[in-house]
N, C-alpha and C positions, 0 to 999 in steps of 0.2 A: 680152230679159231673162235668158234662159238663159246667154248668153255672159257678161253682166255679172256674173251669180252665180258662174259658174265662175272667172272672172277674180279677182273679190273673195276667193273662198275660197283659190284659189292664192296670192294675195298675202298673205292672212292666215296660211296655213301656212308660207311662206317667212319672213315676219317673226317668226313663232312659233318658228322654228328658231333665228333670231338671239337671241330672248329666252332660249331654253333655254341657248344657249351663254354668253350674258352672265350669266344667273342662276347658272349652274354655276360660273362664275369667282367672282362676287361672294359667293355663299352657300355654295359647295361642294356637290357632288352628294349625298355620304353623309349620310343623314338627312333631306334635303330633296327626294327624288325625287318625292313627290306634290305638293308645292308647286310645284316646277319644271314638272312635267307639266301641272298645272292652268293654269300661265301659257300654255303652248302651246294649250291648249284655249280659253283666253280670247281668244287672237288668232284662232283660227278662228271663234269666235262673232262677233268684231268684223268679220271679213270677211263673214260671213253677214248681219249686220245692215246693214251699209254697202251690200252688194250689193243688198239688198231695199229700201233707202231711196232708190231712183233719183228718185222724185217728191216727196221731202220738201223743202219750200221753207222755209228759216229766214229768209233774207233775199232780196230781189229782186235780180237782176243776175248778172253773170258769177262772182262770188266765193262764191256760194252753196255750191258743192262744198267750198271750203276750210273754211268754218265748219262745214258739216255733217260733214266727215271728222273734224275736231278735236273737236267736241263728242260725236259718237257714239264716238269713240275713247276719250275721258275717261269717258263714261258707262259703256262697257263695262269699262274698266280699273278703275272704282270697285268693281265687284263683286269683282274679285280682290283689290284693295287692302284693302277692308274685311274680307274673310273671312280674309285672310292676316295679320290683326293690325294693319293700317295702319302698317306699318313699311317696306314697300318702295316709297319714294317714287319711286325711278328708274323702276321698271316702270309705276308710275301715270302719271307725267309723259310718259314715252315713248309710252304708249298713245295721247295725243293726236296725237304726231307720226306715229305709225304709222297712225292713222285718216286723216290727211291723205296719207300716202304711198299708202295703198290707194285713196283717191279720185283722187289724182294718176295712178295706174297705169290706173284706169278711164277718166279724161279723155283720156289719151294714146292709148287704144285706141278712143276715140269712143264709149264707153259712159257 
């Protein structure tokens, strides 16, 4: 479990950096620093939640990880989306993709 959690947090941090770069380009850094940093934090929390959700079964079968990653990614991204004024649809929707990517990383590492 420790390895899974560290991998998930690491993947969340890397994806968070991509979010910071993307949001900085889309929104501009000046005046949006706190909003953009909260996006990075959101991706860390996403990694933490997905890392802890190893035994969560949404559907039976081999594709459970895919649905689990997407749903948890959207769920965590909803917190950022709603508190940011429900205007950053890109970050919200990408959250589902990032959740799947975190799960894919864990799957490839046997976690």
